C-alpha positions, 0 to 999 in steps of 0.5 A: 875525184877520178880515183875515188870514182874509180874505186866506187865503180869497181866496188859496184861491179864487184857487188854485182858479180858477187850476187851471181849464183852458180847453177846447181848442175852441169847442164844448160837446163840448170842455167835457165833459173839463173839466166835472168840474173845473168842477163841483168848483170851483163846489161848492168855491167855494160851500163856501169862500164859506159858511165866509167868510160864517159866519166874518164873522157869528161875528166880528161878535158877539165883542169880543175874540180870545184866543190859543186863538181864533187857534189854532182859527182857524188850524186852520179855515184849514188845513182850508180850504186843503186844499179846492183840492187835493182839489177838483182831485184829485176833478175830474181823476179824474172823481169817482173813489172815493178822491178823492171820499172825501178831499174829504168828509174835508176837508169834515168836518174843516172842519166840526169846525174851524168848530165848534171855533172857534165853541165857543172864541169862545162860551166866551170871549164869556160862554158859553151866555148870550152873544150868539154862543151865542144866534145859533148856537143848537143848531147843527142844521145842523152836526150834520146836515152831519157826519152827511151827510158821514160817509154820503157818505164811506162811499157814495163807495166804492159810488157816488161820484156819490151822495156828490158829490150829498150834498156838494151837499145840505150846501152847499144847507143852509148856503147858505140863511142862518139868519135868527136869526143875521142878526137877532142880528148886526143887533141886536148892532150897533145 
């Protein structure tokens, strides 16, 4: 499951980078028309990287995989595979309302899918007393993220740039690693 997921995530990142268009010129002014696509790419690359990193940590703490875990993982990969599409749409329309809302919808569905995969793996690994459950803890980041995504989706119809800014806030929250998970992974492997 880990190798398959790594391959899909690598393809997702490759698709995103191939959508970047080189500016036609050599001045900073020539960069302005492609700047929204570039900003969307940077944020989406960070999101995909965050999911990849957390996915690896989660899998370090499980010994076996069930069929339901495979399906939950495919669900996550499906939503991750939509990130290049909404990233490109959002960038090409210079952060128009509907594409920014669609981007948020895909982000919130990724969060739900990751949470589902986490719960399936925890249930299979021994429930609330499992090493994975202890590492994940209460999952405050996930709950806060979903609330911010929902707020950003609603705000995208008022001011899409504020909504995009909220998506950046969530990425920052997740970009800072949780030391509990790192400690649990290290102690589990010893």
